Every structure is written in C-alpha cells, then in structure tokens.
C-alpha positions as CSV (number, residue, x, y, z in Angstrom):
1,M,16.8,17.5,-21.9
2,Q,13.7,15.3,-21.6
3,R,15.9,12.3,-21.1
4,G,17.7,14.0,-18.3
5,F,14.4,14.9,-16.7
6,I,13.2,11.2,-17.0
7,F,16.4,9.9,-15.6
8,S,16.3,12.4,-12.7
9,L,12.8,11.4,-12.0
10,L,13.6,7.7,-11.9
11,V,16.8,8.4,-9.7
12,L,14.5,10.3,-7.2
13,I,12.1,7.6,-7.1
14,L,14.7,5.0,-6.4
15,L,16.4,7.2,-3.7
16,G,12.8,7.6,-2.1
17,A,12.4,3.7,-2.2
18,L,15.7,3.3,-0.5
19,C,14.9,5.9,2.1
20,L,11.6,4.1,2.6
21,G,13.3,0.8,3.1
22,S,15.8,2.2,5.7
23,V,13.1,3.7,7.5
24,V,10.7,0.7,7.8
25,S,13.7,-1.7,8.4
26,A,13.8,-0.5,12.0
27,Q,10.2,-1.9,12.3
28,T,10.7,-5.1,10.7
29,S,13.6,-5.7,13.0
30,Q,11.7,-5.5,16.1
31,P,11.3,-8.7,18.1
32,A,8.9,-11.4,17.0
33,G,6.7,-10.7,20.0
34,A,6.2,-7.2,19.1
35,A,4.2,-8.0,16.2
36,C,1.8,-10.3,18.1
37,A,-1.9,-9.9,17.7
38,P,-4.6,-10.1,20.3
39,A,-5.7,-13.4,18.6
40,T,-2.2,-14.9,18.8
41,P,-0.5,-14.1,22.3
42,C,3.1,-13.6,22.4
43,A,5.5,-16.2,24.1
44,E,6.0,-14.6,27.4
45,Q,2.2,-13.9,27.8
46,T,1.4,-17.6,26.8
47,G,3.9,-18.8,29.4
48,A,2.3,-16.8,32.2
49,T,-1.2,-17.7,31.2
50,L,-0.2,-21.4,31.2
51,S,1.1,-21.5,34.8
52,L,-2.1,-23.2,36.0
53,A,-3.4,-26.3,34.6
54,G,-6.9,-25.1,34.3
55,V,-6.0,-21.9,32.6
56,R,-3.7,-24.0,30.2
57,F,-6.7,-26.1,29.3
58,S,-8.9,-22.9,28.7
59,A,-6.2,-21.2,26.6
60,A,-5.6,-24.3,24.4
61,S,-9.4,-24.6,23.8
62,A,-9.7,-20.9,22.9
63,A,-6.8,-21.0,20.6
64,L,-8.2,-24.1,18.8
65,N,-11.5,-22.3,18.3
66,T,-9.9,-19.3,17.0
67,A,-7.8,-21.2,14.6
68,E,-10.8,-23.0,13.3
69,S,-12.8,-19.9,12.8
70,Q,-10.1,-17.9,11.2
71,P,-7.4,-20.1,9.4
72,V,-4.0,-18.5,9.2
73,S,-3.8,-19.0,5.3
74,S,-7.1,-17.1,4.9
75,G,-6.8,-14.5,2.1
76,F,-3.0,-15.4,1.3
77,G,-3.9,-16.5,-2.3
78,L,-5.6,-12.9,-2.9
79,A,-2.6,-11.3,-1.2
80,W,-0.1,-13.0,-3.8
81,A,-2.5,-12.0,-6.6
82,V,-2.5,-8.4,-5.4
83,M,1.5,-8.5,-5.1
84,I,1.7,-9.9,-8.7
85,L,-0.5,-7.0,-9.9
86,L,1.6,-4.5,-8.0
87,V,4.7,-5.6,-9.5
88,A,3.4,-5.8,-12.9
89,A,2.1,-2.2,-12.7
90,L,5.6,-1.1,-11.4
91,L,7.5,-2.7,-14.2
92,Y,5.1,-1.4,-16.8
93,A,5.4,2.2,-15.5
94,L,9.4,1.9,-15.4
95,V,9.6,0.3,-18.9
96,A,7.5,2.9,-20.4
97,A,9.4,5.7,-18.8
98,L,12.7,4.2,-20.2
99,L,11.3,3.6,-23.6
100,V,10.3,7.3,-23.8
101,A,13.7,8.3,-22.4
102,F,15.3,6.6,-25.4
103,G,12.8,8.2,-27.9
104,R,10.8,5.2,-28.5
105,S,7.0,5.0,-28.2
106,A,5.6,3.2,-25.2
107,P,2.3,1.1,-25.1
108,V,0.0,3.2,-22.9
109,L,-3.8,3.1,-22.3
110,P,-6.1,5.5,-24.2
111,A,-6.0,9.0,-23.0
112,G,-9.6,8.8,-22.1
113,A,-9.1,6.1,-19.5
114,S,-7.4,8.6,-17.1
115,V,-10.8,9.9,-16.2
116,A,-11.1,7.0,-13.9
117,I,-8.2,8.2,-11.8
118,P,-10.4,10.7,-9.7
119,I,-13.0,7.9,-9.2
120,L,-10.3,5.4,-8.0
121,S,-8.8,8.1,-5.8
122,V,-12.1,8.8,-4.1
123,L,-12.5,5.0,-3.6
124,G,-9.1,4.7,-2.1
125,L,-9.6,7.8,0.0
126,G,-12.7,6.2,1.6
127,A,-10.7,3.0,2.5
128,A,-7.9,5.0,3.9
129,I,-10.1,7.2,6.0
130,Y,-11.8,4.1,7.4
131,L,-8.3,2.5,8.3
132,T,-7.3,5.7,9.9
133,F,-10.5,5.7,12.1
134,V,-9.7,2.2,13.0
135,E,-6.1,2.8,13.8
136,T,-6.7,6.0,15.8
137,T,-9.7,4.8,17.8
138,N,-8.7,1.1,18.4
139,T,-12.1,0.1,16.9
140,E,-12.6,-3.5,15.7
141,A,-12.5,-3.3,11.9
142,F,-15.0,-4.9,9.6
143,C,-13.1,-7.6,7.9
144,G,-15.6,-9.6,6.0
145,P,-15.0,-13.2,5.0
146,V,-11.3,-12.6,3.9
147,G,-8.4,-12.2,6.0
148,D,-7.9,-10.8,9.6
149,C,-7.5,-6.9,9.4
150,N,-7.9,-6.7,13.1
151,A,-4.5,-8.7,13.5
152,V,-2.9,-6.4,11.0
153,Q,-4.2,-3.1,12.6
154,A,-3.2,-4.3,16.0
155,S,0.5,-4.8,14.8
156,P,3.2,-2.1,15.2
157,F,3.3,-1.9,11.3
158,A,0.0,-0.1,11.3
159,K,1.9,3.0,12.2
160,L,5.0,4.7,10.8
161,F,7.7,5.9,13.3
162,G,5.3,4.6,16.1
163,F,2.9,7.3,15.8
164,L,1.8,8.0,12.1
165,P,-1.1,5.7,11.1
166,V,-0.5,4.2,7.7
167,G,-4.2,4.9,6.7
168,L,-3.6,8.6,7.2
169,L,-0.6,8.5,5.0
170,G,-2.8,6.8,2.4
171,A,-5.5,9.3,2.7
172,A,-3.1,12.2,2.3
173,G,-1.6,10.4,-0.8
174,Y,-5.1,9.9,-2.5
175,V,-5.9,13.7,-1.8
176,A,-2.6,14.8,-3.5
177,I,-3.3,12.5,-6.4
178,L,-6.9,13.9,-6.8
179,V,-5.7,17.6,-6.5
180,A,-2.8,17.1,-9.0
181,W,-5.2,15.4,-11.5
182,I,-7.7,18.3,-11.3
183,L,-4.9,20.8,-11.8
184,G,-3.7,19.0,-14.7
185,R,-7.3,19.3,-16.3
186,T,-8.3,22.7,-15.2
187,G,-5.0,24.5,-14.5
188,R,-2.8,26.5,-16.8
189,G,0.8,27.0,-17.5
190,R,3.8,24.9,-16.4
191,L,2.1,23.7,-13.2
192,A,-0.8,22.0,-15.4
193,Q,1.8,20.6,-17.6
194,L,3.7,19.0,-14.8
195,A,0.7,17.8,-13.0
196,P,0.3,14.4,-14.9
197,V,4.0,13.7,-13.9
198,V,3.2,14.5,-10.3
199,V,0.4,12.0,-10.5
200,F,2.7,9.3,-12.1
201,G,5.4,10.0,-9.3
202,M,2.9,9.7,-6.4
203,A,1.2,6.7,-7.9
204,L,4.7,5.0,-8.4
205,F,5.7,5.6,-4.7
206,G,2.2,4.5,-3.6
207,V,2.8,1.1,-5.5
208,L,6.3,0.7,-4.0
209,F,4.8,1.3,-0.5
210,S,1.9,-1.1,-1.3
211,I,4.5,-3.9,-2.2
212,Y,6.2,-3.2,1.2
213,L,2.9,-3.5,3.1
214,T,1.8,-6.5,1.3
215,Y,5.2,-8.2,2.0
216,I,4.7,-7.4,5.7
217,E,1.3,-9.0,5.7
218,L,2.5,-12.2,4.1
219,F,5.8,-12.7,5.7
220,V,5.7,-10.9,9.1
221,I,2.4,-10.4,10.4
222,H,1.0,-13.5,8.7
223,A,-2.4,-12.0,8.3
224,V,-4.1,-10.2,5.5
225,C,-6.1,-6.9,5.5
226,I,-8.8,-6.8,2.8
227,W,-8.9,-3.0,3.1
228,C,-5.1,-2.8,2.6
229,L,-5.2,-5.0,-0.5
230,S,-8.2,-3.0,-1.9
231,S,-6.1,0.1,-1.5
232,A,-3.1,-1.7,-3.2
233,V,-5.2,-2.7,-6.1
234,I,-6.6,0.9,-6.6
235,M,-3.0,2.3,-6.4
236,A,-1.8,-0.1,-9.1
237,L,-4.6,0.9,-11.4
238,V,-4.0,4.5,-10.7
239,L,-0.4,4.0,-11.8
240,A,-1.2,2.2,-15.0
241,L,-3.7,4.8,-15.9
242,S,-1.2,7.8,-15.2
243,V,1.3,6.4,-17.5
244,G,-0.1,7.7,-20.7
245,G,-0.4,11.4,-19.3
246,A,2.9,11.3,-18.0
247,M,4.6,10.2,-21.1
248,D,2.7,12.8,-23.1
249,A,4.1,15.4,-20.6
250,F,7.6,14.2,-21.1
251,N,7.3,14.4,-24.9
252,G,5.9,18.1,-24.4
253,E,2.4,17.3,-25.9
C-alpha cells in the first residue's frame, strides 16, 4: 500500500511537471523580440532609432556603455552552480522515494535538521514578496553586483499566463510550505501525518519550477536575477531537508 502511494505521488508530480511544461512552452515560443529588455532594444525598435545618422551614433555609444557596465555573462557561472544544485536535490529526493518504495532505507538528513525549513521558508517568502512588488509596480529592482534582475523582471517570463507574477506564485508556495510544516509539528491525526509528505511534494514542485526559471534566464533571456537564484537555492535546501520527514511518513513512523 505504501509503495502504491509513493508511486502515485511520483506519477502526480511527473504529470504536474508535464502540465507545467505545456503551459510555459507557449511563453518560450514567443518571438525573440518579445523577450527584449529595456537595456537591449528589439530589432524593429533599433531599426527605427537608427534612421538618422546622429541617433545611430548615440544609440551605439549608449549600447557600448551599457555592455561595459553590465557584461552579458554576469552571474552566469553562479546560475550554472544553482542549476547543478537544483538537479542534485531533485535526484536525491526521487532516489530516496524510490528506495523507500522498494522497502530499502534511504540516506536522509537528521530529523532535527528539518527545523530549518520554516526559517528558509520565511527567507524565501521575503524574496518572493520583494519580486512581487517589483513585478506589480514596475519598480527598478536592486540587483547588486551580480546579474541584471531588471532585464529578467521586464521580460514576459516574469508573469505566468500574462498576468500572474511569478513572485506571487513563489510567495504562495512558501506560505503553503510554512503552514504545512507547522501543521505537521502541532496538528493531530491524519492531517498531521500527511503534512511532511505535502511539504515534500510542494518543495519538489518548487525545485522543478526553479529549474525551468533558471533555464529561461540562461538560454532565453540571457540575464540572471540574483533574487531568483536565491529563491532557487532556498527551495533546493527545503527539498533536501523535507526528504527525511516524508520518508518517515511513508513508513508510518
């Protein structure tokens, strides 16, 4: 029965990932000009701007200054490191679930380590709320020395379905994880027993979505958002920390 429950959970997660891929594929199939950021004008805008010789010289100078002040590759090494961390956390969680499904013990972190989940959730919630504020008010984001978060936030990929800010979705996810963790510690009955599994499932979905967002930054937008990468690292840590509680719930402990 436990094996069937674990397999059902994995199937639901995979189906969710496929649905997520089909939803966001419409965004990635937009014309290249749709993802142009203010710092990198689209082709037709550039053609109109360069109609006069004087404007051509000014635009070229401004583009050169922007390229010098914000290199295109800024933050890409960090983004790749985060991508590796996300994939490693995903593989660890899936392998642990499969081992338990076949009645074998899985290597998990100490049970006491899960107390870091609410702390990480609050940190992730803060980053998500800030990104939601930037996305909904068109405010210039504070990016620091790494990447160009304003280029990322100005792209159409900052909103799902054209209206739902990604930051707001992340904030809702962190709140749900926090509530589920608290219920697992303070609640009673079946709901409290399933809470660690819910935290595990939401963190697993969050890691899948973070992999997608990091891929978009690297290969579509060609810009990196330090706030997005921070949230991705937090979600990967939450997933790793939630594996032990979820496996105990699967075993009925």
